[in-house]
C-alpha positions as a printed Julia matrix, in Angstrom:
305×3 Matrix{Float64}:
 -50.42  -49.86   -6.2
 -48.74  -53.01   -4.85
 -47.8   -55.51   -7.53
 -50.24  -58.4    -7.13
 -47.46  -60.86   -7.85
 -45.88  -60.05   -4.48
 -47.14  -62.51   -1.87
 -46.61  -62.66    1.88
 -44.26  -65.63    1.42
 -41.93  -63.38   -0.59
 -41.77  -60.81    2.22
 -41.45  -63.42    4.97
 -38.63  -65.26    3.2
 -36.73  -62.05    2.49
 -36.98  -60.86    6.12
 -35.9   -64.24    7.48
 -32.9   -64.44    5.14
 -31.85  -60.93    6.16
 -32.18  -61.84    9.85
 -30.22  -65.09    9.6
 -27.77  -63.86    6.92
 -27.94  -67.38    5.54
 -30.24  -69.08    3.05
 -29.83  -72.44    4.79
 -30.62  -71.14    8.28
 -33.58  -69.13    7.0
 -34.89  -72.22    5.2
 -34.6   -74.23    8.41
 -36.49  -71.57   10.38
 -39.32  -71.53    7.82
 -39.33  -75.33    7.36
 -38.48  -74.98    3.67
 -35.76  -76.4     1.48
 -32.86  -74.16    0.52
 -33.73  -74.32   -3.22
 -37.31  -73.29   -2.4
 -36.32  -70.26   -0.36
 -33.71  -69.27   -2.95
 -36.37  -69.47   -5.67
 -38.74  -67.31   -3.61
 -36.07  -64.65   -3.14
 -35.3   -64.71   -6.87
 -38.99  -64.26   -7.66
 -39.16  -61.19   -5.42
 -36.05  -59.68   -6.98
 -37.45  -60.29  -10.46
 -40.73  -58.62   -9.55
 -38.95  -55.58   -8.09
 -36.37  -55.5   -10.85
 -33.6   -55.03   -8.29
 -31.05  -57.29   -6.61
 -31.81  -57.25   -2.87
 -28.96  -59.5    -1.74
 -25.59  -60.73   -2.86
 -24.63  -64.35   -2.25
 -21.22  -65.73   -1.37
 -19.7   -68.64    0.53
 -19.76  -66.46    3.65
 -23.54  -66.07    3.39
 -25.74  -63.29    2.07
 -25.41  -59.53    2.28
 -28.01  -56.85    1.63
 -27.55  -54.51   -1.29
 -28.39  -50.83   -0.86
 -31.84  -51.51   -2.3
 -32.18  -54.49    0.01
 -31.41  -52.38    3.08
 -34.14  -49.92    2.12
 -36.68  -52.65    1.34
 -35.93  -54.46    4.62
 -37.16  -51.53    6.71
 -40.61  -51.7     5.15
 -40.67  -55.49    4.89
 -40.04  -55.88    8.64
 -42.81  -53.39    9.41
 -45.18  -55.33    7.13
 -44.44  -58.66    8.81
 -44.78  -57.0    12.23
 -48.13  -55.43   11.32
 -49.51  -58.77   10.14
 -48.28  -60.46   13.35
 -49.98  -57.78   15.43
 -53.18  -58.38   13.5
 -52.98  -62.12   14.16
 -52.37  -61.48   17.86
 -55.32  -59.07   18.01
 -57.65  -61.65   16.5
 -56.36  -64.26   18.97
 -56.9   -61.85   21.85
 -60.46  -61.06   20.8
 -61.29  -64.77   21.08
 -59.77  -65.06   24.54
 -62.86  -63.94   26.5
 -62.08  -60.38   25.43
 -58.93  -60.28   27.54
 -55.9   -58.32   26.42
 -52.72  -60.34   25.89
 -49.24  -58.97   26.66
 -46.42  -60.97   25.07
 -43.03  -60.59   26.77
 -39.72  -62.13   25.76
 -37.49  -63.11   28.68
 -33.78  -63.84   28.29
 -32.29  -66.64   30.42
 -30.7   -64.16   32.82
 -34.14  -63.06   34.06
 -36.48  -65.93   33.18
 -35.43  -68.16   36.07
 -35.36  -65.85   39.07
 -36.8   -62.38   38.28
 -39.81  -63.23   36.1
 -41.64  -65.32   38.73
 -41.59  -62.31   41.08
 -42.63  -59.96   38.26
 -45.54  -62.23   37.36
 -46.78  -62.24   40.95
 -46.76  -58.44   40.99
 -48.31  -58.16   37.54
 -51.13  -60.58   38.39
 -52.1   -58.39   41.33
 -52.18  -55.08   39.45
 -53.43  -56.33   36.05
 -55.61  -59.41   36.71
 -57.56  -58.96   33.46
 -54.48  -59.18   31.23
 -53.18  -62.51   29.95
 -49.39  -62.51   30.23
 -47.61  -64.7    27.66
 -43.9   -65.28   28.35
 -41.52  -66.43   25.6
 -37.96  -67.36   26.53
 -35.02  -67.59   24.15
 -31.68  -66.16   23.08
 -31.07  -62.45   22.71
 -30.91  -62.31   18.91
 -34.09  -64.33   18.39
 -36.16  -62.35   20.92
 -34.99  -58.93   19.73
 -35.74  -59.86   16.12
 -39.25  -60.92   17.12
 -39.65  -57.65   19.03
 -38.75  -55.62   15.93
 -41.26  -57.59   13.88
 -44.04  -56.93   16.36
 -44.36  -60.54   17.51
 -43.37  -59.47   21.06
 -44.52  -56.4    22.98
 -41.47  -56.21   25.27
 -38.23  -58.05   25.93
 -36.47  -58.11   29.29
 -32.83  -59.09   29.57
 -29.22  -58.11   28.9
 -28.23  -55.25   26.65
 -26.79  -56.66   23.43
 -24.13  -55.37   21.08
 -24.8   -52.02   19.32
 -25.58  -53.69   16.0
 -28.05  -56.12   17.6
 -29.9   -53.24   19.3
 -30.7   -51.28   16.13
 -34.29  -49.95   16.13
 -34.75  -51.03   19.76
 -35.31  -48.8    22.79
 -33.58  -49.93   26.01
 -34.47  -48.9    29.58
 -31.86  -50.04   32.1
 -33.05  -51.71   35.3
 -29.85  -52.96   36.98
 -26.38  -54.37   36.29
 -25.48  -58.05   36.28
 -22.24  -59.97   35.91
 -21.26  -63.42   34.69
 -20.56  -66.21   37.17
 -18.46  -69.38   36.99
 -20.37  -72.12   38.82
 -19.8   -75.8    39.59
 -21.47  -78.57   41.57
 -20.8   -78.81   45.32
 -17.64  -80.82   46.01
 -16.08  -80.07   42.62
 -12.26  -80.62   42.6
 -11.57  -77.04   41.46
 -12.94  -75.71   44.76
  -9.7   -76.84   46.44
  -7.77  -74.34   44.28
 -10.25  -72.11   42.39
  -8.05  -70.34   39.85
  -9.21  -69.19   36.39
  -6.31  -70.87   34.58
  -7.42  -74.25   35.97
 -10.89  -74.4    34.4
  -9.51  -75.85   31.17
  -8.78  -79.02   33.14
 -12.52  -79.74   32.92
 -15.23  -79.42   30.35
 -16.74  -75.93   30.2
 -20.34  -74.98   29.44
 -19.67  -71.82   27.44
 -21.91  -69.04   26.02
 -23.05  -69.78   22.48
 -22.57  -67.46   19.47
 -25.2   -64.74   19.39
 -25.67  -64.69   23.16
 -25.46  -61.29   24.86
 -22.77  -62.4    27.31
 -20.36  -64.01   24.83
 -18.42  -60.79   23.99
 -18.08  -60.03   27.7
 -16.75  -63.51   28.48
 -14.32  -63.37   25.56
 -13.05  -59.99   26.8
 -12.68  -61.44   30.3
 -10.43  -64.26   29.09
  -8.45  -61.86   26.91
  -7.91  -59.48   29.84
  -6.46  -62.37   31.85
  -4.25  -63.53   28.96
  -6.0   -66.91   28.89
  -7.31  -68.53   25.73
 -10.93  -69.65   25.47
 -11.55  -73.2    26.75
 -11.06  -75.82   24.06
 -13.13  -78.57   25.68
 -16.45  -76.78   25.76
 -20.16  -77.13   25.12
 -21.75  -73.94   23.77
 -25.2   -73.09   25.11
 -27.06  -70.58   27.26
 -29.87  -73.03   28.04
 -30.56  -72.79   31.73
 -32.56  -76.03   31.74
 -29.68  -77.98   30.21
 -26.95  -76.3    32.27
 -28.62  -76.9    35.62
 -28.96  -80.62   35.05
 -25.65  -81.2    33.3
 -23.43  -79.25   35.7
 -25.0   -80.75   38.84
 -24.28  -84.22   37.47
 -20.78  -83.71   36.06
 -17.49  -81.91   36.68
 -18.23  -79.26   34.05
 -17.65  -75.58   34.84
 -20.57  -73.37   33.79
 -20.04  -69.78   32.62
 -23.41  -68.06   32.74
 -25.2   -64.86   33.79
 -25.58  -64.65   37.55
 -29.35  -64.37   37.33
 -29.72  -67.72   35.59
 -28.24  -69.6    38.56
 -29.16  -67.24   41.4
 -31.7   -69.66   42.9
 -29.37  -72.67   42.65
 -26.48  -70.79   44.26
 -28.69  -69.46   47.06
 -29.98  -72.97   47.8
 -26.5   -74.56   47.66
 -27.21  -76.73   44.61
 -24.45  -74.93   42.71
 -21.35  -73.12   43.98
 -20.0   -69.86   42.58
 -16.23  -69.82   42.08
 -14.6   -66.92   43.98
 -13.37  -65.16   40.85
 -13.53  -61.41   40.24
 -15.82  -61.21   37.22
 -16.7   -57.54   37.59
 -15.31  -56.97   34.1
 -18.32  -58.86   32.74
 -20.87  -56.59   34.38
 -23.48  -55.28   31.98
 -26.91  -53.66   32.04
 -30.17  -55.6    32.15
 -33.3   -53.8    31.1
 -36.55  -53.59   29.19
 -36.5   -53.47   25.39
 -39.3   -52.12   23.23
 -39.96  -50.68   19.78
 -39.26  -46.94   19.96
 -42.12  -46.06   17.61
 -44.72  -48.12   19.51
 -47.03  -46.31   21.9
 -47.16  -47.87   25.36
 -50.38  -49.7    26.08
 -51.91  -49.74   29.57
 -50.81  -53.38   29.9
 -47.2   -52.47   29.08
 -47.24  -49.67   31.65
 -48.57  -52.09   34.26
 -45.83  -54.57   33.37
 -43.13  -51.92   33.81
 -44.64  -51.07   37.19
 -44.62  -54.77   38.14
 -40.94  -55.02   37.19
 -40.04  -52.04   39.36
 -41.99  -53.46   42.29
 -40.31  -56.85   41.86
 -36.86  -55.28   41.86
 -37.7   -53.25   44.95
 -38.89  -56.38   46.77
 -35.62  -58.11   45.86
 -33.56  -55.13   46.98
 -32.24  -54.43   43.48
 -32.21  -51.09   41.77
């Protein structure tokens, strides 16, 4: 029998701390104070009679008991989220809702085509699209808050308990506004002469970009802004002399229309797979199968495969 002293807030706080590996960041995500979330964790550990985490200046780390408990805690949070979504769906004129996370590399150019295809083959399904960074979306997928995620393959540790189906390969581009001074002599070693919009920590492309600079014996840009926000990058780079390092898909429309210019650099070293992510234990629903079909049709219409 479950100890009645254990509340949902205990489980939610524990899962969030484990995800963020930081009491402060977990508190921010849950809109709590750090003392409050620390107290909640302590209450849970007291109830269980086991230390679930160790604290240090570097953050928090799961104990062996914490690693075991996390597996079941994440499933519990995911099950509750699925229940909430099911109730919400039942009130939406009986329509089924499919919730898909889209990383920046696909949200801007691929998803609009996918949605057009999906609307034709599954008109009775409400498609809810959530965009965000890789780590956030994959965590929400594990918890059951998302049905699918489409985007770049992450690092091995970030892909634990996630099934990945590759769709195509994509590389990173260096882009600037038309008429940028670097276009007169577009060499990699020159980009540090200007501000650089650089992938942020936790983004799927950051390790690839770091490896690219290392392979060319060039240090990472010092004058940089770290973000993978497509909305911010498009506006900022078109109105400044910044150099933007970003997945090709994010700026595909802008490059095709001439609003941004791709530097003629060989970035094949940054190529990586883009695909569909799901929970391996989850059975595919008819809506998910229709979405996968829509993705394949979209790629075929774009000549990608």
